[in-house]
C-alpha positions as CSV (number, residue, x, y, z in Angstrom):
1,M,78.4,88.8,112.5
2,R,79.8,86.1,114.8
3,R,82.3,87.6,117.4
4,E,84.3,85.4,119.8
5,Y,86.6,86.3,122.6
6,H,89.4,83.9,123.5
7,R,92.2,84.0,126.1
8,W,94.7,81.3,127.4
9,Y,97.9,81.3,129.3
10,S,101.0,81.0,127.1
11,A,104.1,79.6,128.5
12,R,106.1,81.0,125.5
13,V,105.5,84.6,126.6
14,G,104.8,83.9,130.3
15,R,101.4,85.6,130.4
16,M,97.7,85.4,129.5
17,M,97.1,86.3,125.9
18,E,93.8,87.5,124.3
19,L,92.4,87.6,120.9
20,L,89.1,88.3,119.0
21,V,87.7,86.4,116.2
22,F,85.2,87.9,113.7
23,G,83.3,85.7,111.2
24,H,82.6,82.0,110.6
25,A,84.3,81.2,107.4
26,G,86.4,82.4,104.5
27,A,90.2,83.3,104.1
28,K,91.8,83.5,107.6
29,V,93.2,86.9,108.3
30,L,95.9,87.1,111.1
31,V,95.7,90.8,112.2
32,F,98.4,92.5,114.2
33,P,97.7,95.7,116.0
34,T,99.7,98.9,115.9
35,R,102.4,99.7,118.3
36,D,99.9,101.1,120.9
37,G,97.1,98.9,119.8
38,R,95.3,95.9,121.6
39,F,93.5,92.9,120.3
40,Y,90.3,95.1,120.1
41,E,92.0,97.9,118.1
42,Y,90.5,96.7,114.8
43,E,87.0,96.7,116.1
44,K,87.7,100.1,117.9
45,L,89.0,101.7,114.7
46,R,85.9,100.5,112.8
47,V,87.9,98.4,110.4
48,V,85.7,95.3,111.3
49,Q,82.6,97.3,110.6
50,Q,84.0,98.4,107.3
51,L,84.7,94.7,106.4
52,A,81.3,93.6,107.8
53,H,79.9,92.7,104.4
54,K,82.8,90.3,103.5
55,I,82.8,88.8,107.0
56,E,79.1,88.2,107.0
57,A,79.3,86.6,103.5
58,G,81.8,84.2,104.7
59,Q,84.7,85.7,102.5
60,L,87.0,86.6,105.5
61,Q,87.3,85.6,109.1
62,L,89.5,87.9,111.2
63,F,91.9,86.7,114.1
64,C,92.9,89.9,116.0
65,V,95.8,89.2,118.3
66,D,97.2,91.2,121.1
67,S,100.4,93.1,121.1
68,L,103.6,92.6,123.3
69,D,105.5,95.6,121.7
70,H,105.9,97.5,124.9
71,E,107.4,94.5,126.6
72,S,109.7,93.7,123.6
73,L,110.6,96.1,120.7
74,Y,109.6,99.2,122.7
75,C,110.6,98.1,126.2
76,F,113.6,100.6,126.4
77,W,114.6,99.8,129.9
78,K,115.7,96.3,128.6
79,H,118.9,95.6,126.8
80,P,118.3,95.4,123.0
81,A,119.2,91.7,122.9
82,E,116.5,91.0,125.5
83,R,113.9,93.0,123.6
84,I,114.5,91.0,120.3
85,R,114.5,87.7,122.3
86,Y,111.1,88.5,123.7
87,H,109.9,89.5,120.2
88,I,110.9,86.1,119.1
89,R,109.0,84.5,122.0
90,F,105.9,86.4,120.6
91,E,106.6,85.0,117.1
92,E,106.8,81.5,118.7
93,Y,103.4,82.1,120.3
94,I,101.9,83.2,116.9
95,L,103.4,80.1,115.1
96,H,102.7,77.4,117.6
97,E,99.5,78.6,119.3
98,V,97.6,81.1,117.1
99,L,98.1,79.6,113.8
100,P,97.0,76.1,114.9
101,F,94.0,77.7,116.7
102,M,93.1,79.3,113.5
103,Q,93.5,76.1,111.5
104,H,91.3,74.3,114.0
105,K,88.6,76.7,113.6
106,N,88.8,77.1,109.9
107,H,90.3,74.8,107.4
108,H,90.2,77.5,104.4
109,P,93.4,77.1,102.4
110,C,94.2,80.8,102.5
111,T,95.8,82.5,105.4
112,I,96.6,86.3,105.2
113,A,99.1,88.2,107.4
114,H,97.9,91.7,107.9
115,G,98.7,94.9,109.9
116,C,99.0,98.5,110.1
117,S,102.0,100.6,111.1
118,L,104.0,98.5,113.4
119,G,101.5,95.7,112.9
120,A,102.6,95.8,109.2
121,F,106.1,95.0,110.2
122,H,104.9,92.0,112.3
123,A,102.8,90.8,109.3
124,A,105.5,91.3,106.8
125,N,108.3,89.8,109.1
126,I,106.4,86.6,109.9
127,A,105.2,86.1,106.4
128,F,108.7,86.7,104.8
129,R,110.3,84.3,107.4
130,H,107.7,81.6,107.1
131,P,106.2,82.0,103.6
132,H,104.8,78.5,103.3
133,L,102.3,79.3,106.1
134,F,100.8,82.3,104.3
135,Q,99.1,82.8,100.9
136,K,98.8,86.6,101.1
137,L,100.4,89.6,102.8
138,A,98.5,92.9,103.2
139,A,100.8,95.6,105.0
140,F,99.7,99.1,105.4
141,S,101.8,102.1,106.5
142,G,104.8,99.8,107.5
143,R,108.4,100.2,108.5
144,Y,110.4,97.1,107.6
145,D,113.7,98.2,109.1
146,L,113.6,98.9,112.9
147,T,117.3,100.0,113.0
148,M,116.7,102.9,110.7
149,Q,116.2,106.4,111.9
150,V,113.7,108.8,110.1
151,E,112.1,112.0,111.6
152,S,111.2,111.2,115.2
153,F,111.5,107.4,114.7
154,T,114.7,106.2,116.2
155,N,116.7,102.9,115.9
156,L,114.7,100.7,118.3
157,F,117.9,98.8,119.3
158,D,120.0,101.9,120.2
159,G,122.7,100.8,117.7
160,Y,123.0,97.3,119.0
161,Y,123.0,94.5,116.3
162,D,123.1,90.7,116.4
163,N,121.8,87.8,114.3
164,D,118.4,87.9,116.0
165,I,118.0,91.5,114.8
166,Y,119.2,90.6,111.4
167,F,116.9,87.6,110.7
168,H,114.0,89.8,112.0
169,T,114.6,92.8,109.6
170,P,113.0,92.1,106.3
171,T,115.1,94.5,104.3
172,H,118.4,93.0,105.9
173,F,117.8,89.3,105.5
174,L,115.8,89.1,102.2
175,P,118.8,90.3,100.0
176,D,120.9,87.4,101.3
177,L,118.0,84.8,100.9
178,H,119.0,82.1,98.4
179,C,116.8,79.2,99.6
180,D,115.0,78.0,96.5
181,W,112.2,76.5,98.7
182,R,111.5,79.8,100.6
183,L,111.8,81.8,97.3
184,H,109.3,79.5,95.7
185,H,106.7,80.2,98.4
186,L,107.5,84.0,98.4
187,R,106.9,84.0,94.7
188,Q,103.6,82.3,95.0
189,M,102.4,84.8,97.8
190,D,100.0,87.7,96.9
191,I,101.9,90.6,98.5
192,V,100.3,94.0,98.8
193,L,102.2,97.0,100.4
194,V,100.4,100.3,100.9
195,I,102.1,103.6,102.1
196,G,101.3,107.4,102.0
197,K,103.3,109.7,99.7
198,E,104.2,111.8,102.9
199,D,104.8,108.9,105.2
200,P,108.3,108.8,106.7
201,F,108.6,105.2,105.8
202,L,107.9,105.8,102.1
203,G,111.6,105.3,101.2
204,N,111.8,102.1,103.2
205,N,108.8,100.8,101.3
206,H,110.6,101.6,98.0
207,H,113.7,99.9,99.3
208,L,111.7,96.7,100.2
209,S,110.0,96.8,96.7
210,H,113.3,97.0,95.0
211,I,114.5,94.0,97.1
212,L,111.5,91.9,96.2
213,H,111.9,92.9,92.4
214,S,115.4,91.7,92.5
215,K,114.5,88.3,93.8
216,G,111.6,87.8,91.2
217,I,108.9,88.1,93.9
218,R,105.9,89.7,92.5
219,H,104.2,92.4,94.6
220,Q,102.1,95.5,94.5
221,L,103.2,98.8,96.0
222,H,100.4,101.3,96.3
223,E,101.2,105.0,97.2
224,W,98.3,107.0,98.7
225,D,98.0,110.7,99.0
226,E,99.2,112.4,102.1
227,R,100.7,110.6,105.2
228,A,97.7,108.0,105.1
229,H,98.8,106.7,108.5
230,R,95.6,106.5,110.6
231,G,92.3,104.6,111.0
232,Y,90.4,106.7,108.3
233,Y,92.8,105.5,105.6
234,W,93.3,101.9,106.9
235,R,89.5,101.5,106.8
236,R,89.4,102.4,103.2
237,M,92.7,100.4,102.4
238,A,91.1,97.3,104.0
239,T,88.1,97.2,101.8
240,L,90.3,97.4,98.8
241,Y,93.1,95.1,99.5
242,L,91.8,92.4,101.8
């Protein structure tokens, strides 16, 4: 299996950024790590190994990006407005640096946004905000409202709210989405959401599913037994839904 390491300085986020590429052809998969993950997390969790047959057959090519969550969404010493602004800079890095890099390496017409846990939020957020750039979303164990509080998971913005947070919270901006062009692309997208029946974000996934139904956006919502919020489950999900 072809494995490539890449790094370059991004002026958008003001630091060196790293990523790993696995495979040589096929649908391009933009992989976001979990909150505590790095660009090598998918390999460390053995998800790459689990997908090796599809990668080697030229069906999938993975682009595993790095995380800035502890400098943005989880950087609690910053004001919430600054946290969301740095998250937006990370999105700009993905849109204007990583996606063109992916297209340069591989002209396959299908691009998939994918992630687990907080990575699922990143994947869903960027796919719902820019649906013309993605043909599929595969989001596992995700939380799609970072302002909600459930179990030990708190409002990541400490009660602060502004337009930037609104437009980066899928369950907030999607109900008010009436742009025919964006809705058309969302209705063309293959959307797969997977969540454990004991996962604290089960209700949030049901809420997102209800919103998508109300907008005529076809999707699948799969519920797995138990919490299903770790590598053992994500490896199995990846083989089924990617």
